[in-house]
N, CA and C of each residue as an Amber inpcrd file, in Angstrom:
protein
   207
  66.9700000  96.5590000 111.9710000  67.2070000  97.0910000 110.6320000
  68.6230000  97.0270000 110.2530000  68.9830000  96.6350000 108.9710000
  70.3590000  96.6720000 108.5430000  70.7070000  97.9580000 107.8750000
  71.9500000  98.4350000 108.0170000  72.3900000  99.6290000 107.3070000
  73.6300000  99.2240000 106.5990000  73.7470000  99.6470000 105.3600000
  74.9850000  99.3810000 104.4720000  75.4660000 100.7910000 104.1390000
  76.7640000 101.0340000 104.5930000  77.2920000 102.3300000 104.3220000
  78.4160000 102.1910000 103.2180000  78.2270000 102.9030000 102.1390000
  79.3240000 102.8970000 101.1400000  80.2920000 103.9570000 101.5130000
  81.5600000 103.4840000 101.8340000  82.6410000 104.2800000 102.2760000
  83.3530000 104.8060000 101.1160000  83.7290000 106.0870000 101.1940000
  84.4650000 106.6850000  99.9340000  85.7670000 105.9910000  99.8450000
  85.8920000 105.4480000  98.5580000  87.0500000 104.7160000  98.0820000
  87.4690000 103.5800000  99.0270000  86.4430000 103.0890000  99.7060000
  86.7010000 101.9460000 100.5790000  85.5700000 100.8040000 100.5160000
  85.4990000 100.1730000 101.5880000  84.5600000  99.0260000 101.6710000
  83.0770000  99.3990000 101.8780000  82.2280000  98.3500000 101.9610000
  80.8670000  98.4780000 102.3170000  80.8290000  98.1430000 103.7260000
  80.3490000  99.0460000 104.5840000  80.2480000  98.6770000 106.0680000
  78.7600000  98.2600000 106.2840000  78.6440000  97.0010000 106.8250000
  77.4050000  96.5520000 107.0990000  77.1050000  96.4360000 108.6280000
  76.0370000  97.0060000 109.0120000  75.7120000  97.0530000 110.4130000
  74.3090000  96.6710000 110.6010000  74.0480000  95.9670000 111.7350000
  72.7930000  95.4920000 112.0510000  72.7420000  94.0120000 112.4560000
  71.9250000  93.5980000 113.4390000  71.9530000  92.2590000 113.9090000
  71.1690000  91.3100000 113.0990000  70.2780000  91.9380000 112.2100000
  69.2970000  91.1390000 111.3310000  69.9600000  90.8970000 109.9830000
  71.2370000  90.9240000 109.7070000  71.8210000  90.6900000 108.4440000
  72.4280000  89.2660000 108.4520000  72.1660000  88.6220000 107.3390000
  72.7070000  87.3240000 107.0810000  73.4870000  87.4380000 105.7050000
  74.7670000  86.9370000 105.6710000  75.5320000  86.9590000 104.5410000
  75.6970000  85.4970000 103.9930000  75.2600000  85.3620000 102.7230000
  75.3250000  83.9220000 102.1650000  75.9940000  84.0410000 100.7880000
  76.5950000  82.8960000 100.4580000  77.3060000  82.8120000  99.2190000
  76.3230000  82.4150000  98.0770000  76.7590000  82.3040000  96.8210000
  75.9430000  82.0060000  95.6670000  75.2830000  80.6030000  95.7490000
  75.8540000  79.7810000  96.6600000  75.1960000  78.4380000  96.7740000
  74.2990000  78.3540000  97.9720000  74.1280000  79.5270000  98.6620000
  73.1970000  79.5790000  99.7780000  73.8310000  79.2350000 101.1310000
  75.1710000  79.1390000 101.2120000  75.8620000  78.8460000 102.3920000
  76.1410000  80.1080000 103.1620000  75.7790000  79.9600000 104.4640000
  75.8700000  81.2710000 105.2790000  77.2720000  81.4480000 105.7810000
  77.8450000  82.7060000 105.7720000  79.0700000  82.9620000 106.4120000
  78.8270000  83.1830000 107.8440000  79.7470000  82.8380000 108.7510000
  79.7340000  83.0560000 110.2010000  80.4030000  84.4290000 110.3100000
  79.6170000  85.3460000 110.8960000  80.0370000  86.7920000 111.2030000
  80.5130000  86.8410000 112.6090000  81.8280000  87.0550000 112.7990000
  82.2970000  87.0730000 114.2600000  81.9940000  88.3910000 114.9580000
  81.9150000  89.4500000 114.3320000  81.5920000  90.7620000 115.0000000
  80.7500000  91.6540000 114.0770000  80.0400000  92.6000000 114.6760000
  79.2360000  93.5780000 113.9450000  79.7410000  94.9970000 114.3790000
  79.8490000  95.9160000 113.4960000  79.6680000  95.7610000 112.0390000
  80.7450000  95.0060000 111.4190000  80.5890000  94.6920000 110.1340000
  81.6270000  94.1530000 109.3460000  81.7250000  94.8890000 108.0140000
  82.8550000  94.6290000 107.3150000  83.0830000  95.3190000 106.0420000
  83.2630000  94.3010000 104.8960000  82.5740000  94.6040000 103.8060000
  82.7380000  93.7910000 102.5950000  83.6570000  94.5330000 101.5810000
  84.3780000  93.7660000 100.8930000  85.3250000  94.2970000  99.9060000
  84.6000000  94.8810000  98.6810000  85.0440000  95.9890000  98.2270000
  84.4290000  96.6210000  97.0730000  85.4520000  96.8320000  95.9070000
  86.6800000  96.7020000  96.2500000  87.7850000  96.9460000  95.2360000
  88.1320000  95.5880000  94.5180000  87.8480000  94.4560000  95.0760000
  88.0690000  93.2200000  94.4000000  89.4380000  92.5760000  94.6470000
  90.2690000  93.3370000  95.4930000  91.6020000  92.8740000  95.6810000
  91.8650000  92.2460000  97.0200000  90.8750000  92.1410000  97.8680000
  91.0630000  91.5200000  99.1910000  91.3570000  90.1600000  99.2620000
  92.3550000  89.6680000 100.0240000  92.7150000  88.3550000 100.1910000
  91.7820000  87.5550000 101.0410000  90.7610000  88.1860000 101.5710000
  89.8440000  87.6300000 102.5200000  88.4100000  87.8010000 101.9460000
  88.1830000  87.7470000 100.6570000  86.8240000  88.0310000 100.0710000
  85.8150000  87.1640000 100.7050000  84.6730000  87.4830000 100.9220000
  84.0410000  88.6990000 100.5060000  84.3900000  89.8910000 101.4360000
  85.1280000  89.5890000 102.4300000  85.4280000  90.6940000 103.5490000
  86.6730000  91.5500000 103.0810000  86.5230000  92.7560000 103.5740000
  87.5800000  93.7560000 103.2950000  88.7520000  93.5400000 104.2390000
  89.9390000  93.5960000 103.6670000  91.1660000  93.4540000 104.4460000
  92.1120000  94.6320000 104.4270000  91.5210000  95.7760000 103.8540000
  92.2170000  97.0380000 103.7330000  93.1190000  97.1730000 102.6070000
  93.1200000  96.2620000 101.6540000  93.9420000  96.3470000 100.4580000
  93.5650000  97.4700000  99.6180000  92.3350000  97.9600000  99.6330000
  91.9340000  99.1210000  98.7830000  92.8570000 100.4150000  99.0570000
  93.3200000 100.5930000 100.3490000  94.2000000 101.6850000 100.6220000
  95.5340000 101.4280000  99.9360000  96.0560000 100.2110000  99.9540000
  97.3240000  99.8790000  99.3850000  97.3870000 100.1350000  97.8390000
  96.2800000  99.7910000  97.2850000  96.2860000  99.7790000  95.7410000
  95.8250000 101.1320000  95.1930000  95.2520000 101.9880000  96.0600000
  94.8230000 103.2230000  95.6100000  93.4420000 103.2410000  95.0360000
  92.5940000 102.3590000  95.3980000  91.3050000 102.1540000  94.8980000
  90.4610000 103.4910000  94.8680000  89.8550000 103.8460000  93.7680000
  89.0270000 105.0720000  93.6180000  87.7050000 104.6780000  93.1050000
  86.7830000 104.8950000  93.8730000  85.3160000 104.6090000  93.4990000
  84.6680000 105.7890000  92.7620000  83.8340000 105.4440000  91.8130000
  83.2010000 106.4380000  90.9860000  81.8810000 106.8230000  91.5560000
  81.1530000 105.8910000  92.1690000  79.8360000 106.1760000  92.5980000
  79.6410000 106.9490000  93.8330000  78.4840000 107.7020000  93.9300000
  78.0950000 108.3720000  95.1630000  76.6160000 108.4340000  95.1180000
  76.0140000 108.4530000  96.3070000  74.5120000 108.5110000  96.2690000
  74.0550000 109.8550000  95.7450000  73.0430000 109.8150000  94.9120000
  72.4490000 111.0730000  94.3780000  70.9210000 110.9740000  94.4810000
  70.2660000 112.0490000  94.5750000  68.8050000 112.0170000  94.6240000
  68.1380000 111.5110000  93.3220000  67.2270000 110.7050000  93.4670000
  66.4490000 110.2030000  92.3200000  65.6680000 111.3100000  91.6900000
  65.6700000 111.3420000  90.3820000  65.1050000 112.5800000  89.6530000
  63.7680000 112.2710000  89.3180000
C-alpha cells in the first residue's frame, strides 16, 4: 500500500513499494530510494521531486486534512 503524507509547509512524502510515478506522457520516473518527496511549492529545480527550496522561499501551505461533513 502507498502512503502520501502532506508535510506542513513542505513536500508530499510518498512511501510504499507499490508506487509508480509517471509524467503526462506516460513515461515512468526511476525512483532511486523510498520514501521520496514530491515538490508542492513549485520552486524546486528538480521537479517533480522536492529539493528543499520550500524552506528557502518561505512556502506556506493553506490546506490541511479535515473530516468530511
